[in-house]
ZAVO-681516 format. One record per atom (N, C-alpha, C): residue number from 1; residue in three letters; atom name; x, y, z. Coordinates in steps of 0.001 Angstrom, whole numbers, plus 524288, in hexadecimal, padded with zeros to 5 digits. Layout:
// residues N
TORSE   num   residu   atome       X       Y       Z
TORSE   NUM      ALA      CA       X       Y       Z
...
***
This chain:
// residues 140
TORSE   num   residu   atome       X       Y       Z
TORSE     1      MET       N   B0014   DD4D0   D633A
TORSE     1      MET      CA   B04EB   DD443   D6056
TORSE     1      MET       C   B0769   DCF05   D6194
TORSE     2      THR       N   B098A   DCC87   D5DA8
TORSE     2      THR      CA   B0C50   DC79F   D5E4D
TORSE     2      THR       C   B116E   DC8A3   D6126
TORSE     3      SER       N   B12ED   DC51C   D64A4
TORSE     3      SER      CA   B17DC   DC5DF   D6767
TORSE     3      SER       C   B1C72   DC4ED   D63BB
TORSE     4      LYS       N   B20CB   DC79C   D64D8
TORSE     4      LYS      CA   B2578   DC749   D619B
TORSE     4      LYS       C   B27E3   DC1DB   D61F1
TORSE     5      VAL       N   B29FB   DC00C   D5D8F
TORSE     5      VAL      CA   B2CEE   DBB2F   D5D61
TORSE     5      VAL       C   B32AD   DBCB6   D5D2D
TORSE     6      THR       N   B35A4   DBB03   D60FF
TORSE     6      THR      CA   B3B3F   DBC10   D6116
TORSE     6      THR       C   B3E2F   DB6F2   D61C9
TORSE     7      LYS       N   B4260   DB675   D5ED2
TORSE     7      LYS      CA   B45B4   DB1CE   D5F1F
TORSE     7      LYS       C   B4B57   DB390   D5E96
TORSE     8      THR       N   B4EDA   DB037   D6045
TORSE     8      THR      CA   B5464   DB159   D5F91
TORSE     8      THR       C   B55D3   DB06F   D59D6
TORSE     9      ASP       N   B5A43   DB285   D585E
TORSE     9      ASP      CA   B5C24   DB1AA   D5310
TORSE     9      ASP       C   B5CC0   DABD1   D51F9
TORSE    10      ALA       N   B5EB2   DA8F3   D55B2
TORSE    10      ALA      CA   B5F59   DA346   D5505
TORSE    10      ALA       C   B5A19   DA091   D5438
TORSE    11      GLU       N   B5616   DA241   D56FE
TORSE    11      GLU      CA   B50E3   D9FF4   D5654
TORSE    11      GLU       C   B4EBB   DA123   D50DF
TORSE    12      TRP       N   B4F67   DA601   D4EF0
TORSE    12      TRP      CA   B4D90   DA745   D49A8
TORSE    12      TRP       C   B5084   DA401   D45A1
TORSE    13      ARG       N   B55A8   DA378   D4643
TORSE    13      ARG      CA   B58C9   DA05E   D4289
TORSE    13      ARG       C   B5709   D9AAB   D426A
TORSE    14      ALA       N   B55A1   D9897   D46F5
TORSE    14      ALA      CA   B53E4   D9324   D473A
TORSE    14      ALA       C   B4E81   D9273   D44C0
TORSE    15      GLN       N   B4B29   D9658   D4528
TORSE    15      GLN      CA   B45D1   D9603   D4325
TORSE    15      GLN       C   B457E   D96DC   D3D43
TORSE    16      LEU       N   B48A9   D9A57   D3B33
TORSE    16      LEU      CA   B4814   D9C1E   D35C9
TORSE    16      LEU       C   B4C27   D99C1   D3234
TORSE    17      ASP       N   B4AB7   D9912   D2D33
TORSE    17      ASP      CA   B4EBD   D976C   D2983
TORSE    17      ASP       C   B5241   D9C2C   D287B
TORSE    18      PRO       N   B56ED   D9B5D   D2641
TORSE    18      PRO      CA   B5AB0   D9FA8   D25BC
TORSE    18      PRO       C   B58A2   DA47D   D22D7
TORSE    19      MET       N   B55C7   DA3D3   D1E90
TORSE    19      MET      CA   B53C7   DA868   D1BB9
TORSE    19      MET       C   B4F97   DAB2E   D1EE9
TORSE    20      ASP       N   B4C0C   DA844   D215A
TORSE    20      ASP      CA   B4804   DAAA8   D249B
TORSE    20      ASP       C   B4A8B   DADC2   D2908
TORSE    21      TYR       N   B4EA9   DABA2   D2B55
TORSE    21      TYR      CA   B5177   DAE56   D2F81
TORSE    21      TYR       C   B53ED   DB365   D2D7E
TORSE    22      ARG       N   B56B9   DB318   D291E
TORSE    22      ARG      CA   B5957   DB7C2   D2704
TORSE    22      ARG       C   B556B   DBC18   D25D5
TORSE    23      VAL       N   B50F5   DBAA8   D2389
TORSE    23      VAL      CA   B4D03   DBE96   D2233
TORSE    23      VAL       C   B4A79   DC0D0   D2718
TORSE    24      THR       N   B4875   DBD80   D2A7A
TORSE    24      THR      CA   B454C   DBF5D   D2EDD
TORSE    24      THR       C   B4870   DC198   D3368
TORSE    25      ARG       N   B4D03   DBF7E   D3465
TORSE    25      ARG      CA   B4FFA   DC12C   D38FC
TORSE    25      ARG       C   B546F   DC4E5   D378B
TORSE    26      GLN       N   B561E   DC4FF   D327E
TORSE    26      GLN      CA   B5A70   DC85C   D30E4
TORSE    26      GLN       C   B58E4   DCC33   D2C96
TORSE    27      ALA       N   B53E0   DCC72   D2B4B
TORSE    27      ALA      CA   B51C0   DD017   D2761
TORSE    27      ALA       C   B542A   DCF6D   D21FC
TORSE    28      ALA       N   B5569   DCA9A   D209D
TORSE    28      ALA      CA   B5744   DC97D   D1B4E
TORSE    28      ALA       C   B5296   DC981   D1796
TORSE    29      THR       N   B53AC   DC91D   D128F
TORSE    29      THR      CA   B4F92   DC8D7   D0E96
TORSE    29      THR       C   B50AF   DC438   D0B07
TORSE    30      GLU       N   B4CC3   DC0FA   D0A20
TORSE    30      GLU      CA   B4D71   DBCAD   D066C
TORSE    30      GLU       C   B4D8B   DBEE4   D00E2
TORSE    31      ARG       N   B4FE8   DBC15   CFD4E
TORSE    31      ARG      CA   B5019   DBDBD   CF7D1
TORSE    31      ARG       C   B4A9C   DBE15   CF590
TORSE    32      ALA       N   B49B0   DC1FC   CF263
TORSE    32      ALA      CA   B449D   DC28E   CEFBD
TORSE    32      ALA       C   B436F   DBDA8   CEC8D
TORSE    33      PHE       N   B3E88   DBC38   CEC4B
TORSE    33      PHE      CA   B3C85   DB7C1   CE951
TORSE    33      PHE       C   B3EBD   DB284   CEB2D
TORSE    34      SER       N   B4098   DB241   CF009
TORSE    34      SER      CA   B42D8   DAD64   CF200
TORSE    34      SER       C   B3FEC   DAB21   CF6A4
TORSE    35      GLY       N   B3CAA   DAE2B   CF93C
TORSE    35      GLY      CA   B3A10   DAC62   CFDFC
TORSE    35      GLY       C   B3589   DA8B7   CFCEE
TORSE    36      ARG       N   B340E   DA5D0   D00E2
TORSE    36      ARG      CA   B3000   DA1CF   D0053
TORSE    36      ARG       C   B2A92   DA411   CFF4F
TORSE    37      TYR       N   B29A8   DA91A   D005E
TORSE    37      TYR      CA   B245C   DAB42   CFFD2
TORSE    37      TYR       C   B23D6   DAFA2   CFBD5
TORSE    38      TRP       N   B27E9   DB102   CF902
TORSE    38      TRP      CA   B2764   DB576   CF565
TORSE    38      TRP       C   B2369   DB461   CF119
TORSE    39      ASP       N   B22DE   DAF7C   CEF7E
TORSE    39      ASP      CA   B1F2A   DAE11   CEB5B
TORSE    39      ASP       C   B1B32   DAA18   CED6F
TORSE    40      HIS       N   B1967   DAAF0   CF217
TORSE    40      HIS      CA   B15F8   DA755   CF4E5
TORSE    40      HIS       C   B1069   DA988   CF4D1
TORSE    41      HIS       N   B0C84   DA641   CF386
TORSE    41      HIS      CA   B073F   DA854   CF2AD
TORSE    41      HIS       C   B02EB   DA590   CF5B7
TORSE    42      ALA       N   B0434   DA21A   CF95C
TORSE    42      ALA      CA   B0034   D9F4E   CFC55
TORSE    42      ALA       C   AFD87   DA2FE   D0038
TORSE    43      ALA       N   AF8CA   DA199   D01B6
TORSE    43      ALA      CA   AF5DD   DA4AA   D0595
TORSE    43      ALA       C   AF798   DA31C   D0B0D
TORSE    44      GLY       N   AF8AD   DA709   D0E45
TORSE    44      GLY      CA   AFA46   DA5E4   D1398
TORSE    44      GLY       C   AFC95   DAA8D   D165A
TORSE    45      ILE       N   AFF7D   DA959   D1A76
TORSE    45      ILE      CA   B01C0   DAD4C   D1DE3
TORSE    45      ILE       C   B07B0   DACA9   D1DFA
TORSE    46      TYR       N   B0A65   DB119   D1DA0
TORSE    46      TYR      CA   B1015   DB13D   D1E1A
TORSE    46      TYR       C   B1160   DB30E   D239C
TORSE    47      THR       N   B1461   DAFE0   D2674
TORSE    47      THR      CA   B15CC   DB110   D2BD6
TORSE    47      THR       C   B1BA4   DB1F7   D2C49
TORSE    48      CYS       N   B1D42   DB439   D30A2
TORSE    48      CYS      CA   B22CC   DB50D   D31B5
TORSE    48      CYS       C   B256F   DAFC5   D3281
TORSE    49      VAL       N   B29D6   DAEED   D2FD9
TORSE    49      VAL      CA   B2CA9   DA9FF   D3043
TORSE    49      VAL       C   B2EEB   DA940   D35BF
TORSE    50      CYS       N   B2FBD   DAD79   D3890
TORSE    50      CYS      CA   B3212   DAD22   D3DC7
TORSE    50      CYS       C   B2E1D   DAC0B   D4216
TORSE    51      CYS       N   B29AD   DAED1   D4208
TORSE    51      CYS      CA   B25F7   DAE6B   D466A
TORSE    51      CYS       C   B207B   DACC1   D44CB
TORSE    52      HIS       N   B1FA3   DABF1   D3FB7
TORSE    52      HIS      CA   B1AAD   DAA17   D3D8D
TORSE    52      HIS       C   B161D   DADF0   D3E21
TORSE    53      THR       N   B1756   DB2E1   D3ECD
TORSE    53      THR      CA   B134A   DB6E8   D3EFA
TORSE    53      THR       C   B10FE   DB7A4   D398B
TORSE    54      PRO       N   B0BD9   DB78B   D38ED
TORSE    54      PRO      CA   B0978   DB897   D33CD
TORSE    54      PRO       C   B0AB0   DBE2B   D320C
TORSE    55      LEU       N   B0CCC   DBEB0   D2D48
TORSE    55      LEU      CA   B0E70   DC3CF   D2B58
TORSE    55      LEU       C   B0B7D   DC5A2   D2685
TORSE    56      PHE       N   B0AE0   DC230   D229F
TORSE    56      PHE      CA   B0884   DC3B8   D1DA9
TORSE    56      PHE       C   B04CD   DBF7B   D1BC3
TORSE    57      GLU       N   B0087   DC122   D193E
TORSE    57      GLU      CA   AFCCB   DBD82   D16E0
TORSE    57      GLU       C   AFDD6   DBD30   D1104
TORSE    58      SER       N   AFCDE   DB8A0   D0ED2
TORSE    58      SER      CA   AFDD5   DB7E1   D093F
TORSE    58      SER       C   AFA8C   DBB7E   D05D7
TORSE    59      ASP       N   AF5F5   DBD1C   D07AB
TORSE    59      ASP      CA   AF2BD   DC087   D0461
TORSE    59      ASP       C   AF4B4   DC62C   D043C
TORSE    60      THR       N   AF8E3   DC751   D0739
TORSE    60      THR      CA   AFB62   DCC78   D06D7
TORSE    60      THR       C   B0090   DCC2B   D03E9
TORSE    61      LYS       N   B01E9   DC788   D0205
TORSE    61      LYS      CA   B06C9   DC6B1   CFF1F
TORSE    61      LYS       C   B05E7   DC836   CF96C
TORSE    62      PHE       N   B09D4   DCAA5   CF70F
TORSE    62      PHE      CA   B096C   DCC21   CF194
TORSE    62      PHE       C   B0EC7   DCBA5   CEEF7
TORSE    63      ASP       N   B0EC4   DCB42   CE9D5
TORSE    63      ASP      CA   B13A0   DCACD   CE6DF
TORSE    63      ASP       C   B15A2   DD03E   CE59B
TORSE    64      SER       N   B1995   DD1E8   CE87A
TORSE    64      SER      CA   B1BCB   DD719   CE7B0
TORSE    64      SER       C   B202B   DD707   CE3AA
TORSE    65      GLY       N   B21EC   DD24D   CE224
TORSE    65      GLY      CA   B2634   DD1D9   CDE6D
TORSE    65      GLY       C   B2B91   DD28B   CE0D4
TORSE    66      CYS       N   B2BD6   DD32E   CE604
TORSE    66      CYS      CA   B30D9   DD449   CE890
TORSE    66      CYS       C   B33F6   DCF61   CE9E7
TORSE    67      GLY       N   B3171   DCAC9   CE9E1
TORSE    67      GLY      CA   B3438   DC5F0   CEB13
TORSE    67      GLY       C   B33C0   DC425   CF0AE
TORSE    68      TRP       N   B30DC   DC701   CF3E3
TORSE    68      TRP      CA   B2FCD   DC580   CF93F
TORSE    68      TRP       C   B29E9   DC581   CFA12
TORSE    69      PRO       N   B27F2   DC270   CFDC5
TORSE    69      PRO      CA   B225E   DC2AB   CFEEC
TORSE    69      PRO       C   B20DA   DC83F   D0069
TORSE    70      SER       N   B1C87   DCA17   CFE41
TORSE    70      SER      CA   B1AB3   DCF66   CFF4C
TORSE    70      SER       C   B1507   DCF4C   D010C
TORSE    71      TYR       N   B13D5   DD273   D04EB
TORSE    71      TYR      CA   B0E9B   DD2C1   D0732
TORSE    71      TYR       C   B0D1F   DD878   D07B6
TORSE    72      PHE       N   B080D   DD9C1   D0722
TORSE    72      PHE      CA   B0688   DDF39   D07A2
TORSE    72      PHE       C   B04F2   DE0B0   D0D2C
TORSE    73      LYS       N   B046E   DDCD5   D10B8
TORSE    73      LYS      CA   B0381   DDE1B   D1638
TORSE    73      LYS       C   B04B8   DD962   D1997
TORSE    74      ALA       N   B05E9   DDA8D   D1E83
TORSE    74      ALA      CA   B06C4   DD67B   D2269
TORSE    74      ALA       C   B017F   DD4DA   D24B4
TORSE    75      ILE       N   B0137   DD02C   D26D9
TORSE    75      ILE      CA   AFC6C   DCE5C   D2961
TORSE    75      ILE       C   AFAF7   DD20A   D2DD3
TORSE    76      ASP       N   AFEC9   DD36D   D30F5
TORSE    76      ASP      CA   AFDEF   DD6C9   D3581
TORSE    76      ASP       C   B0294   DDA7F   D35DD
TORSE    77      ALA       N   B019A   DDF80   D3563
TORSE    77      ALA      CA   B05D0   DE360   D3579
TORSE    77      ALA       C   B08F6   DE31F   D3A87
TORSE    78      ASP       N   B06A7   DE135   D3EBD
TORSE    78      ASP      CA   B0979   DE0C7   D43AD
TORSE    78      ASP       C   B0D7F   DDC5D   D43AD
TORSE    79      LYS       N   B0D33   DD8E3   D3FE5
TORSE    79      LYS      CA   B10D5   DD472   D3FB3
TORSE    79      LYS       C   B15CC   DD5AC   D3C9F
TORSE    80      VAL       N   B15D6   DD9F5   D39C6
TORSE    80      VAL      CA   B1A8A   DDB8E   D36EF
TORSE    80      VAL       C   B1C3B   DE0F3   D38D3
TORSE    81      LYS       N   B2147   DE1A2   D3940
TORSE    81      LYS      CA   B2384   DE68F   D3AEA
TORSE    81      LYS       C   B2679   DE8D2   D3641
TORSE    82      GLU       N   B260C   DEDE3   D3587
TORSE    82      GLU      CA   B28C7   DF086   D314A
TORSE    82      GLU       C   B2D09   DF3F6   D3392
TORSE    83      VAL       N   B31C9   DF369   D3166
TORSE    83      VAL      CA   B365A   DF61E   D3361
TORSE    83      VAL       C   B392E   DF8AF   D2ED3
TORSE    84      VAL       N   B3B16   DFD6D   D2F94
TORSE    84      VAL      CA   B3E23   E0012   D2B83
TORSE    84      VAL       C   B4330   DFD07   D2AB8
TORSE    85      ASP       N   B446E   DFBDA   D25D1
TORSE    85      ASP      CA   B4917   DF8E5   D2457
TORSE    85      ASP       C   B4C50   DFC40   D209B
TORSE    86      ARG       N   B50E5   DFDD3   D2258
TORSE    86      ARG      CA   B545F   E0109   D1F20
TORSE    86      ARG       C   B5909   DFDE3   D1D1F
TORSE    87      SER       N   B58B9   DF8BB   D1D46
TORSE    87      SER      CA   B5D10   DF572   D1B7C
TORSE    87      SER       C   B5D95   DF598   D158E
TORSE    88      HIS       N   B6217   DF426   D13AC
TORSE    88      HIS      CA   B6328   DF3B3   D0E11
TORSE    88      HIS       C   B6261   DF8D9   D0B21
TORSE    89      GLY       N   B6303   DFD3C   D0DD6
TORSE    89      GLY      CA   B6296   E0253   D0B4F
TORSE    89      GLY       C   B5D1A   E03B9   D0983
TORSE    90      MET       N   B5929   E0129   D0BB9
TORSE    90      MET      CA   B53B0   E0224   D0A42
TORSE    90      MET       C   B508D   E0390   D0F16
TORSE    91      LEU       N   B4C1C   E0604   D0E3B
TORSE    91      LEU      CA   B4859   E06FB   D125E
TORSE    91      LEU       C   B43A3   E0384   D1143
TORSE    92      ARG       N   B42CF   DFFAD   D14B9
TORSE    92      ARG      CA   B3E83   DFC00   D1409
TORSE    92      ARG       C   B3BBF   DFB3A   D193D
TORSE    93      THR       N   B3753   DF87C   D1901
TORSE    93      THR      CA   B3477   DF703   D1DB7
TORSE    93      THR       C   B3504   DF12A   D1E76
TORSE    94      GLU       N   B37DA   DEFA9   D2284
TORSE    94      GLU      CA   B388F   DEA22   D23C3
TORSE    94      GLU       C   B33AD   DE81F   D267B
TORSE    95      VAL       N   B322C   DE34B   D2545
TORSE    95      VAL      CA   B2DAE   DE0C0   D27C0
TORSE    95      VAL       C   B2FC5   DDC65   D2B42
TORSE    96      ILE       N   B2E28   DDC92   D3032
TORSE    96      ILE      CA   B2FFC   DD8E8   D3429
TORSE    96      ILE       C   B2B41   DD676   D36D2
TORSE    97      CYS       N   B2BA4   DD16F   D3814
TORSE    97      CYS      CA   B2785   DCEEF   D3B2E
TORSE    97      CYS       C   B277F   DD177   D4094
TORSE    98      ASN       N   B230A   DD36B   D4232
TORSE    98      ASN      CA   B22A3   DD624   D472D
TORSE    98      ASN       C   B2277   DD268   D4BD2
TORSE    99      VAL       N   B222C   DCD57   D4ACC
TORSE    99      VAL      CA   B2201   DC983   D4F0C
TORSE    99      VAL       C   B2778   DC77D   D5058
TORSE   100      CYS       N   B2AC4   DC682   D4C4F
TORSE   100      CYS      CA   B2FF1   DC43A   D4D53
TORSE   100      CYS       C   B3470   DC773   D4B0E
TORSE   101      ASP       N   B333B   DCBEA   D48B1
TORSE   101      ASP      CA   B372D   DCF68   D4667
TORSE   101      ASP       C   B3A14   DCD0A   D41BD
TORSE   102      ALA       N   B37A6   DC96E   D3F07
TORSE   102      ALA      CA   B3A06   DC738   D3A4E
TORSE   102      ALA       C   B39BD   DCB30   D35DF
TORSE   103      HIS       N   B3E03   DCBC0   D32FA
TORSE   103      HIS      CA   B3DF3   DCEE7   D2E33
TORSE   103      HIS       C   B3AAE   DCBFC   D2A2B
TORSE   104      LEU       N   B36EA   DCEB6   D27D3
TORSE   104      LEU      CA   B3380   DCC52   D23E5
TORSE   104      LEU       C   B34C4   DCE49   D1E6C
TORSE   105      GLY       N   B35B5   DD34C   D1DE5
TORSE   105      GLY      CA   B36A8   DD5AB   D18CE
TORSE   105      GLY       C   B3608   DDB88   D1935
TORSE   106      HIS       N   B33B6   DDDE4   D1524
TORSE   106      HIS      CA   B32FB   DE38E   D14FF
TORSE   106      HIS       C   B2D98   DE4EE   D12DF
TORSE   107      LYS       N   B2BC0   DE998   D1440
TORSE   107      LYS      CA   B26BC   DEB8C   D1258
TORSE   107      LYS       C   B27B5   DF046   D0EE3
TORSE   108      PHE       N   B2500   DF058   D0A70
TORSE   108      PHE      CA   B2562   DF4A6   D06B5
TORSE   108      PHE       C   B1FEA   DF6B8   D05A2
TORSE   109      ASP       N   B1F9B   DFB7F   D03DD
TORSE   109      ASP      CA   B1A88   DFDEB   D02C7
TORSE   109      ASP       C   B1958   DFDF8   CFCF0
TORSE   110      ASP       N   B1A50   DF986   CFA66
TORSE   110      ASP      CA   B193B   DF908   CF4CA
TORSE   110      ASP       C   B15C4   DF44B   CF3A9
TORSE   111      GLY       N   B1299   DF2D3   CF782
TORSE   111      GLY      CA   B0F36   DEE44   CF6EC
TORSE   111      GLY       C   B09E1   DEFAA   CF4BB
TORSE   112      PRO       N   B069E   DEBB6   CF418
TORSE   112      PRO      CA   B0170   DEC80   CF1C8
TORSE   112      PRO       C   AFD76   DEE82   CF5C2
TORSE   113      PRO       N   AF8F4   DF03B   CF3E8
TORSE   113      PRO      CA   AF4A3   DF17C   CF771
TORSE   113      PRO       C   AF313   DEC7A   CFA54
TORSE   114      PRO       N   AF0D0   DECBC   CFEBC
TORSE   114      PRO      CA   AEECE   DF17B   D0126
TORSE   114      PRO       C   AF2CB   DF46B   D047E
TORSE   115      THR       N   AF766   DF22A   D059A
TORSE   115      THR      CA   AFB09   DF4A0   D0945
TORSE   115      THR       C   AFF5A   DF7C8   D069F
TORSE   116      GLY       N   B00D9   DF63D   D01E4
TORSE   116      GLY      CA   B054E   DF8B4   CFF57
TORSE   116      GLY       C   B0A83   DF6DA   D017B
TORSE   117      HIS       N   B0A70   DF2EE   D04F8
TORSE   117      HIS      CA   B0F3B   DF0E9   D0755
TORSE   117      HIS       C   B10FE   DEBE5   D04A4
TORSE   118      ARG       N   B1616   DEB10   D04CD
TORSE   118      ARG      CA   B185D   DE61A   D0311
TORSE   118      ARG       C   B1C0A   DE43D   D0754
TORSE   119      TYR       N   B1A3A   DE048   D0A39
TORSE   119      TYR      CA   B1D95   DDDBE   D0E04
TORSE   119      TYR       C   B20BD   DD9B5   D0AF7
TORSE   120      CYS       N   B25AE   DDAD2   D0A24
TORSE   120      CYS      CA   B293A   DD784   D072D
TORSE   120      CYS       C   B2C0D   DD411   D0B2D
TORSE   121      ILE       N   B2A7C   DCF22   D0B85
TORSE   121      ILE      CA   B2BF3   DCBC3   D0FE6
TORSE   121      ILE       C   B2F39   DC726   D0E06
TORSE   122      ASN       N   B3355   DC5F6   D10D4
TORSE   122      ASN      CA   B3698   DC16D   D0FA5
TORSE   122      ASN       C   B33A0   DBC61   D10BD
TORSE   123      SER       N   B33B1   DB8C4   D0D03
TORSE   123      SER      CA   B3150   DB39D   D0DEF
TORSE   123      SER       C   B33AC   DB0F2   D12B3
TORSE   124      ALA       N   B38C4   DB1C9   D1392
TORSE   124      ALA      CA   B3B83   DAF47   D17EB
TORSE   124      ALA       C   B3977   DB103   D1D3B
TORSE   125      SER       N   B366F   DB52F   D1D62
TORSE   125      SER      CA   B3446   DB704   D2261
TORSE   125      SER       C   B2ECA   DB4E4   D2356
TORSE   126      LEU       N   B2CC1   DB1C5   D1FA8
TORSE   126      LEU      CA   B2750   DB016   D1FE4
TORSE   126      LEU       C   B26AF   DAA25   D1FEE
TORSE   127      LEU       N   B225B   DA87B   D2221
TORSE   127      LEU      CA   B2042   DA331   D218E
TORSE   127      LEU       C   B1AC3   DA3D7   D1F63
TORSE   128      PHE       N   B18DC   D9FEA   D1CA0
TORSE   128      PHE      CA   B13B1   DA043   D1A3D
TORSE   128      PHE       C   B1041   D9BE2   D1C49
TORSE   129      THR       N   B0B6B   D9D31   D1D99
TORSE   129      THR      CA   B077D   D9958   D1F10
TORSE   129      THR       C   B0303   D99DA   D1B36
TORSE   130      GLU       N   B0219   D95A5   D184F
TORSE   130      GLU      CA   AFDF6   D95B5   D1461
TORSE   130      GLU       C   AF8A2   D957C   D16F8
TORSE   131      GLN       N   AF4ED   D9842   D14B8
TORSE   131      GLN      CA   AEF83   D981F   D1686
TORSE   131      GLN       C   AEC59   D9530   D1268
TORSE   132      VAL       N   AEA15   D90E9   D13F6
TORSE   132      VAL      CA   AE6E6   D8DD0   D1063
TORSE   132      VAL       C   AE16E   D9039   D1041
TORSE   133      PRO       N   ADF73   D9181   D0B97
TORSE   133      PRO      CA   ADA37   D93CE   D0B3D
TORSE   133      PRO       C   AD62B   D9013   D0D75
TORSE   134      GLN       N   AD259   D9244   D1026
TORSE   134      GLN      CA   ACE11   D8F2E   D124E
TORSE   134      GLN       C   ACA3B   D8DD6   D0DFC
TORSE   135      ASN       N   AC8B9   D88E6   D0D92
TORSE   135      ASN      CA   AC4EE   D8733   D09B0
TORSE   135      ASN       C   ABF82   D87AA   D0C1B
TORSE   136      LYS       N   ABCA0   D8B9F   D0A7A
TORSE   136      LYS      CA   AB777   D8C93   D0CBC
TORSE   136      LYS       C   AB36D   D888B   D0B14
TORSE   137      ASP       N   AB490   D85A3   D06E4
TORSE   137      ASP      CA   AB0CC   D81C5   D04E5
TORSE   137      ASP       C   AB195   D7C60   D0741
TORSE   138      ALA       N   AB5C9   D7BA7   D0A50
TORSE   138      ALA      CA   AB6E8   D7676   D0C70
TORSE   138      ALA       C   AB304   D7521   D10BA
TORSE   139      ALA       N   AB19B   D7036   D10EF
TORSE   139      ALA      CA   AADFE   D6E5D   D1504
TORSE   139      ALA       C   AB0E2   D6E0F   D1A30
TORSE   140      PRO       N   AAE38   D6F2D   D1E80
TORSE   140      PRO      CA   AB0B8   D6EF6   D23A9
TORSE   140      PRO       C   AB219   D6977   D2547
***
């Protein structure tokens, strides 16, 4: 298991831009269709904006129409924690980074096969690293 990342509130504020801080440290939600990754289609890995833990792969991302990046599974189930969320008069499953406790978004059971899950994740909680395809025909 990866060791926990803990920082003071002042350290998180210094590291993160204001929206990233509000989402990850205060469980805010960015406006639908406004985040940097809701309509993003490059191949790569989405990591936690706070601790850089790999969370989701681009090949598990799908267009759910909800306005937030959606994935049908996490890279490693041990890297995300699911918590019952009864805020806003709803019963939902909150998704939190298990390494730094950053709020990521929510999980719903209306996603596509093979899992049937939809991890509805705030762009502000993610960073993206593009993966350049390997050219098998290139000379060494």
